[in-house]
Structure formats: structure tokens, C-alpha cells
C-alpha positions in Angstrom: -14.3 -15.2 12.6 -16.1 -14.3 9.4 -15.1 -10.9 8.1 -17.3 -8.9 5.8 -16.0 -8.9 2.3 -16.7 -4.8 2.1 -11.2 5.3 0.5 -8.5 6.1 -0.9 -5.6 5.9 1.4 -4.0 8.9 2.9 -2.0 10.5 5.6 -4.1 11.9 8.5 -2.5 15.2 7.7 -4.9 15.5 4.7 -7.9 15.6 7.0 -10.7 13.1 7.7 -13.4 13.7 5.1 -11.4 13.3 1.9 -9.7 10.1 3.3 -12.9 8.2 3.7 -14.8 9.4 0.8 -12.2 9.2 -2.0 -11.1 5.6 -1.7 -14.7 4.4 -0.8 -15.6 5.8 -4.2 -12.4 4.4 -5.8 -12.3 0.9 -4.7 -15.5 -0.5 -6.0 -14.7 -2.0 -9.4 -12.9 -5.0 -10.8 -9.7 -6.1 -12.5 -6.2 -4.7 -12.5 -4.2 -1.8 -13.6 -4.1 -3.0 -17.2 -7.9 -2.7 -17.1 -7.7 0.6 -15.3 -6.1 2.1 -18.4 -8.9 1.0 -20.8 -6.6 -1.0 -23.0 -3.7 1.4 -23.1 -0.2 0.5 -21.7 -0.2 0.3 -17.9 1.6 3.1 -16.1 5.0 2.1 -14.7 5.2 4.0 -11.5 3.3 3.0 -8.3 1.7 6.4 -8.1 0.5 6.3 -11.7 -0.8 2.7 -11.3 -2.7 3.6 -8.2 -4.3 6.7 -9.8 -5.2 4.7 -12.9 -6.7 2.0 -10.7 -8.7 4.5 -8.7 -10.1 6.0 -11.9 -11.2 2.7 -13.2 -12.7 1.6 -9.9 -14.6 4.8 -9.5 -16.7 3.7 -12.4 -18.0 0.8 -10.1 -18.3 -1.6 -13.1 -16.6 -4.9 -13.8 -14.4 -5.8 -16.8 -15.4 -9.1 -18.3 -12.9 -11.2 -20.3 -12.4 -10.1 -23.8 -14.4 -11.7 -26.6 -17.8 -13.3 -26.7 -19.4 -14.8 -23.5 -18.5 -18.5 -23.0 -21.1 -21.1 -23.6 -21.4 -23.5 -20.7 -20.7 -27.2 -21.6 -22.9 -29.2 -19.3 -23.6 -31.4 -17.5 -20.6 -31.4 -15.2 -20.1 -33.1 -11.8 -17.8 -31.3 -9.4 -16.7 -31.8 -5.9 -18.3 -29.5 -3.3 -16.4 -28.4 -0.2 -19.1 -30.0 2.0 -17.9 -33.4 0.7 -20.7 -33.9 -1.8 -20.5 -34.6 -5.6 -22.7 -32.1 -7.3 -24.0 -32.4 -10.8 -24.8 -29.1 -12.6 -27.0 -29.6 -15.7 -28.2 -26.0 -16.2 -26.3 -22.6 -15.8 -29.1 -20.4 -17.1 -30.0 -19.1 -13.6 -27.0 -18.7 -11.5 -27.2 -17.5 -7.9 -23.8 -16.7 -6.2 -24.1 -16.2 -2.4 -20.7 -14.5 -2.0 -19.6 -11.2 -3.4 -16.2 -12.4 -4.6 -17.9 -15.4 -6.3 -20.4 -13.1 -7.9 -17.6 -10.9 -9.3 -15.9 -14.0 -10.7 -19.1 -15.1 -12.4 -19.7 -11.7 -14.0 -16.0 -11.4 -15.1 -16.1 -14.8 -16.7 -18.7 -13.3 -18.9 -21.8 -14.9 -17.4 -23.3 -12.0 -15.7 -26.5 -12.1 -17.7 -27.2 -15.5 -16.2 -27.1 -14.2 -12.5 -30.6 -13.9 -10.9 -29.8 -12.6 -7.4 -27.1 -11.4 -5.0 -26.0 -11.4 -1.4 -25.2 -8.3 0.6 -21.5 -8.4 -0.2 -22.0 -8.0 -4.0 -21.7 -4.2 -4.2 -20.6 -3.6 -7.8 -22.9 -1.8 -10.2 -23.9 -4.7 -12.3 -25.4 -6.4 -9.3 -27.2 -3.4 -7.7 -30.6 -4.0 -9.2 -30.6 -7.8 -8.6 -32.9 -9.1 -5.8 -31.2 -9.4 -2.5 -31.5 -12.9 -0.8 -29.6 -12.3 2.4 -30.3 -10.3 5.6 -27.1 -9.3 7.2 -25.1 -12.4 6.3 -28.0 -14.9 6.7 -29.4 -16.5 3.6 -33.2 -16.6 3.1 -34.1 -20.0 1.6 -37.4 -18.7 0.6 -35.9 -15.7 -1.2 -33.4 -17.9 -3.0 -36.1 -20.4 -4.1 -38.4 -17.7 -5.3 -35.9 -16.8 -8.0 -35.8 -20.4 -9.3 -32.1 -20.7 -9.6 -30.6 -23.6 -11.7 -27.4 -23.6 -9.6 -26.4 -21.9 -6.3 -22.8 -21.1 -5.5 -22.1 -20.8 -1.8 -19.1 -21.1 0.5 -18.5 -22.9 3.8 -19.3 -19.8 5.7 -22.7 -19.3 4.0 -25.6 -19.9 6.3 -27.6 -20.7 8.2 -27.1 -24.4 7.5 -30.8 -25.0 7.6 -31.3 -22.6 4.7 -28.7 -24.3 2.6 -30.3 -27.7 3.3 -33.7 -26.3 2.4 -32.4 -25.1 -1.0 -30.7 -28.4 -1.6 -33.8 -30.4 -0.7 -35.8 -28.4 -3.2 -33.7 -30.0 -5.9 -31.4 -27.1 -6.6 -27.7 -28.0 -7.1 -25.6 -26.2 -4.4 -21.9 -26.0 -5.0 -20.0 -25.1 -1.8 -16.6 -23.4 -2.1 -13.8 -22.8 0.4 -13.5 -19.2 1.5 -10.5 -17.4 0.1 -8.1 -15.8 2.7 -5.0 -15.3 0.6 -3.9 -14.5 -3.0 -3.2 -18.2 -3.8 -6.9 -18.9 -3.2 -8.1 -16.5 -5.9 -7.0 -18.8 -8.7 -8.3 -21.8 -7.0 -11.8 -20.3 -6.6 -11.9 -19.0 -10.1 -11.1 -22.4 -11.4 -13.7 -24.1 -9.3 -16.4 -21.5 -10.2 -15.6 -21.9 -13.9 -15.7 -25.6 -13.8 -19.0 -25.7 -11.9 -20.5 -23.5 -14.6 -19.1 -25.5 -17.5 -16.6 -22.8 -18.7 -13.2 -24.1 -17.6 -11.3 -22.4 -20.5 -12.7 -19.0 -19.3 -11.4 -19.8 -15.9 -8.0 -20.4 -17.2 -8.1 -17.1 -19.2 -9.2 -15.2 -16.1 -6.5 -16.7 -14.0 -3.8 -15.8 -16.6 -5.1 -12.2 -16.7 -5.1 -12.0 -12.9 -1.6 -13.3 -12.7 -0.3 -10.7 -15.2 -2.0 -7.9 -13.3 -0.7 -9.1 -9.9 2.9 -9.4 -11.3 2.7 -5.9 -12.7 1.4 -4.5 -9.4 4.2 -6.2 -7.4 6.9 -5.0 -9.8 6.1 -1.4 -8.8 7.2 -2.0 -5.2 10.1 0.3 -4.4 13.4 -1.3 -3.7 14.5 -1.4 -0.1 11.1 -0.3 1.4 9.6 -2.7 3.9 7.2 -0.8 6.1 5.4 -2.6 8.9 1.5 -2.5 8.5 -1.0 -3.4 11.1 -4.4 -4.5 9.9 -7.2 -3.4 12.4 -10.7 -4.8 12.1 -12.8 -2.4 14.1 -16.6 -2.1 14.6 -17.0 0.5 17.2 -20.7 0.3 17.5 -20.4 -3.4 18.3 -17.3 -2.9 20.6 -15.3 -5.1 18.2 -11.6 -4.1 18.2 -9.2 -6.7 16.6 -5.7 -6.9 15.2 -5.0 -9.1 12.2 -2.4 -11.8 12.4 -1.5 -15.0 10.5 -4.4 -16.0 8.2 -6.4 -12.8 8.4 -6.3 -12.4 4.7 -4.8 -8.9 5.0 -1.4 -10.6 5.8 -1.4 -11.9 2.2 -2.2 -8.6 0.7 0.4 -6.7 2.8 3.1 -9.2 1.9 2.2 -8.9 -1.8 2.4 -5.1 -1.5 6.0 -5.4 -0.3 5.4 -4.8 3.3 5.5 -6.7 6.7 2.4 -7.6 8.6 3.0 -6.1 12.0 0.7 -8.5 13.8 2.4 -11.6 12.2 5.8 -10.3 13.0 4.9 -9.9 16.7 3.8 -13.6 16.8 0.0 -13.3 16.4 -0.7 -16.8 15.0 -4.5 -16.5 14.8 -6.4 -14.5 12.1 -7.6 -12.0 14.7 -6.7 -11.1 18.3 -8.4 -8.6 20.6 -6.7 -5.3 20.3 -4.8 -3.9 23.3 -2.6 -0.9 23.7 0.3 -3.1 24.6 -0.1 -5.1 21.4 -0.2 -2.0 19.3 2.9 -0.5 20.9 4.8 -3.8 20.6 3.8 -4.1 16.9 5.1 -0.6 16.1 3.3 -0.3 12.8 4.5 2.3 10.3 1.0 2.2 8.6 -2.4 1.2 9.8 -4.7 -0.6 7.3 -8.4 -0.7 7.9 -11.8 -1.0 6.1 -13.6 2.3 5.6 -16.7 1.2 7.6 -14.4 0.3 10.4 -12.9 3.8 10.4 -16.3 5.3 10.3 -17.5 3.1 13.2 -15.0 4.6 15.6 -15.6 8.2 14.7 -13.3 8.7 11.8 -9.7 9.7 12.0 -10.1 11.6 15.2 -11.8 8.7 16.9 -9.1 6.3 15.7 -6.4 8.6 17.1 -8.1 8.4 20.5 -7.9 4.6 20.8 -5.3 3.7 23.5 -1.9 2.8 22.0 -2.5 4.3 18.5 -0.7 7.6 19.3 2.3 5.6 20.6 2.9 3.8 17.3 5.0 5.3 14.4 1.8 5.2 12.4 0.0 7.3 15.0 2.9 9.6 15.4 3.1 10.2 11.7 -0.6 10.0 11.2 -0.5 7.4 8.5 -3.6 5.3 7.7 -4.8 3.5 4.6 -8.4 2.6 4.3 -10.1 0.5 1.6 -13.8 -0.2 0.9 -15.0 -3.2 2.8 -16.2 -5.2 -0.2 -12.9 -5.0 -1.9 -10.2 -5.4 0.6 -10.8 -9.0 1.7 -13.1 -9.8 -1.3 -10.3 -11.8 -3.1 -12.1 -11.5 -6.4 -11.1 -10.2 -9.9 -10.5 -6.7 -8.5 -7.8 -7.8 -6.0 -5.0 -6.8 -8.4 -6.3 -3.2 -8.1 -6.1 -3.5 -4.3 -2.4 -4.4 -4.6 -1.8 -1.5 -7.0 -3.3 0.9 -4.5 -1.6 -0.6 -1.4 1.8 -0.6 -3.1 1.6 3.1 -3.6 -0.1 4.2 -0.4 1.8 1.9 2.0 5.2 3.0 0.7 4.5 6.7 0.4 5.6 8.6 3.5 
């Protein structure tokens, strides 16, 4: 199942409106806690790191690598995840069809070369770019009208007919594997940088991301291992799922020093239909969601009314953490900030 890559966490005791609004505003930027402090020394405590990250993210802008923008060295021939060898000769008009990929391109310092965006690219630098997707479907006509010199897609990008049409028009299309865990962030960064002829910039971005992730993980309190259940809810579409192995959230939860409740109960698929029995068996201390998922079920009051929620420790203590949809499972350069926030919010009772 393809999840959308789209509030500040809180205890339910704080009330519904601030929970949804605050983190939705906060988690919309890029980078890690070291960026959040605008070049100053990163705060040591989890609470200070999370607060600094939220301030940085509230600006809704990305932080490119330091120094001058890299100059692509082309042509290059790269392996595409659809089994093709793709030669890129021109990176002057780049069109990423994935929000996380777009963030990577901008953070590498090549944002001025991006000519369009898909619906999951929600950061400020992309807001005025032409939109080439409707829902998650790519419009080949919209893409071709922008005269891209290279298109970056992933294996979930579709429909297939649109990708074929773009390729048949002579545009190089580099297909990437979707990222569903932290290990995949570096792999995708490397592949994007190589496809655009800036491999050294990719190495620099990976080094920065590694430092930020290590600093976020270092703030995990000793001896704290709360159980966290990731719920993917779309109430208007009657979609109620619990995350398990491979959901993407499991990797984030582990990195934040917690236990994925779905995985622990034996859910060996990324998502399983949610039941009250499964919730009670999972016994999560914290519930993790996307903010639009919470909104779709009527906010905190609506979530509390879902069968099984009240019977969990998370429901009894009214503890929920919500993150903006485009960030939580985006697995882009702002993922370290997600870990900074989760480390603090998940471990705070």
C-alpha cells in the first residue's frame, strides 16, 4: 500500500486544537537539529532539541549544503530501478515526482534547476512550482509541457502509461526505489546525486544527515522503551490500519528509542486492518499518527471513540503524537528533525 509522504505532539490532556495545529506548522522544513539552531551549538537535551527543531521547521524552508551550488558533471549513465540504463546529459531542468526526492534535490543545492513538483512536495521553495500530479497520478501532458531535461520518479509513481509517454518523448526518466526506512535515505541521496552529476554533494549531504541522526539518537533517555503504535487512518475513506514490519514508521520508532507495538505483536506486513482486539493486544503507551489522519476521524475526540483505543495505556493516559503527513514518512533531508521531535514527545509522559 502506498502511503502519502505528508502537529506538534502532545498529551490529549492539552486539548485538541493546539495539538493538531502546532506540529502541523512545525514539521514542514528540512534538516536536523544542528540546522535548527542556525549554526549555533545544538541543544543537548531532548526537549531543547525538539523545541529548536520545531522553530526551524516552522519556517517551512530547506537548508541547502553550505558553500556554492555544485556544478553537474555530465553525461552520466545510471541504473534505474525499472531495470534500464539511463543516460543523463542535461540537468538544467529537473522534475522530481516525489516529495522526498524533491527535498533532496533542493538540499543538494540544485533547487534553482527544478521546474515542477508533485503533490507531496509541500515545502516553501516548491509552493510556486507548477503541479504535475492530480492526487498521486502523474499527468504526462503537464510534465512534458515543462520541457524537463531529466525526470526523477520512483517505482510507485504512476500511472505506468504516463511514465512511458514521458520516456517515449525522449526525456530521461530515472526510477528510484521508495524509501521505507532510515537506511534507505542515504541510498536515495546517493542515487539522486549521481543521476544529476553531483556525487560529491551527495556524500556531503549523507555525512550531514548521519551527524544529525546520531545527535538525535544520543538524546534518547536511558532505560525508556515505550511501545508506540502507528495508526494510518483516513476516516472519510473508511481506512483504519495499524503499522507493522516495513511500514516505515517502525524504523523511525526504533531510531527514537521506542518499540513498535505492531511489530512486537507479530504484524509482519506493513499495514494490517485495525481491530479493537489488535489494539488491546498491542498495548501501546503512545499512538503515532499523521495529522490529516487525526483530522479525518474527528480530531482527538473522534480518535478516543474508536473501539479499543480507550482500553490501551495510550488511550487511558491520553497520549498521542501527530506529525505532518509530508514529513513523517517522507524520508528526506528533514527526517533527522522527525527523530528529534519523536525522541522528546514519545518519551515524555
